[in-house]
N, C-alpha and C positions, 0 to 999 in steps of 0.2 A: 339732743346733744348739747351738754352744758360745757361752759368754760367759765374759768374764774377770771376775776378782775386782772389779777396777777399775769395770767397768761395773755390776756387782751393787750396788757400794757407792754409786756414782752414783745408781742407781734408788732404793736405799734412802734416800739423802739427800733426793730430791726427794719421796717418799712422806711422810717425817718433816717436810718443811718445809710440805707442801700438803695433807695429810690431818689437818687439825685436829680433826676429828670422830671419828677413828679408823674410819673406814668401811673402810679396807683392812688393818685389824689382822692379819688372817690372811696376807696376803701380805707384810705387813712382817715377820712371825715366820718365814714361810718363807725369805725374803731372808736375813735374819739367821742361820737355820741353815745355809744353803748357804754364806754368807760363813765361818762358823766352821768348818765341815767342809773348806772349801778352805784355810783357815789351817793345818788340822793336815795336810792332805795336800800332801807335798811333790813329788809328780810333775810338776805343771805349775800354772799359774796360771789355768786355765779350767775350767768345768764343763760338763757336757752336760745341757741341759735336757730331753732326750728320754730317758725310761727304755727303754733299748734291751733291758732284759730282758723287756719285755712284747712286743715284736715281733721277727720274724725278717726283716721286709721292710717299708719303708715307700715311699711316693710323695710326693714333694715337688714340685708342678706350679709353674712359674714364668711370668712374663711372656713370656720367650722361647719357651714352648711355645705359647702363644696366638699370637705372631707367627708362628712357624712353620706353625701350622695356617691362619691367615689367608692366609700365602702360599701354601699349598697349594690354597686355594679360590680362588686368583686374586685375591686382595684385598691392596692395600697396606695393611700396618700402620701405623696412626696411634694417638696417645694416645687419641684419643676413641674409635676403633673397638675398641681394647683395653681401655678401660674398660668400654665397653658389654657386651662379651663377658663379662668377669669378674663385672659386676652381675647379668649374666643367667644365671649359672652356678648350677647345684645342686649344691654342693659335697658334698652327702651323696651323691649318685649316684656321685661319682668314686672309689668304692672299688676298682678294680682299674685296672691301667694300661690295658689295651685298652679297657675300659669307660669309663674317663676321657676317652681320645681321642674316643669315640663322644660322649660328652656335650659335650665342647669343639665337635667339628664340628657336631653338632646345633644347639647354641646359637649358633653363628656364623649358620647358615642360618635359625634363627628369629628372633633379636634384631636383626641388622644390617638386613635388609629392613624390619623394622617401625619402625626409626629412620630410614629413608630411603637407608641406603647400598645401593649396588649394586656389582656387581662391578667392579673397575677394569679 
């Protein structure tokens, strides 16, 4: 996930304006450090917020994945159905790609009938 220096400075500005009790002091310090590091680094004006040295692979699930899974179940994806599935997901269970698909499909089968949705 990349973020520009301009976006970071905007977030920092919002924190400084609204965090009057300094509850987000650590976040503010981290943003300032990232901005300072970016100013010294002349490669580009973006920072990667994911420490890729700690991972060799990551899975980032998107709403499109939920839509695809709903279609595979013969269900027309709607905002309400997508939201119900996302709210019903146990994201801790989605540690592997294949297992993640199992979790999405199981959630569709479990959650949507509970909310009165039937296959289209």
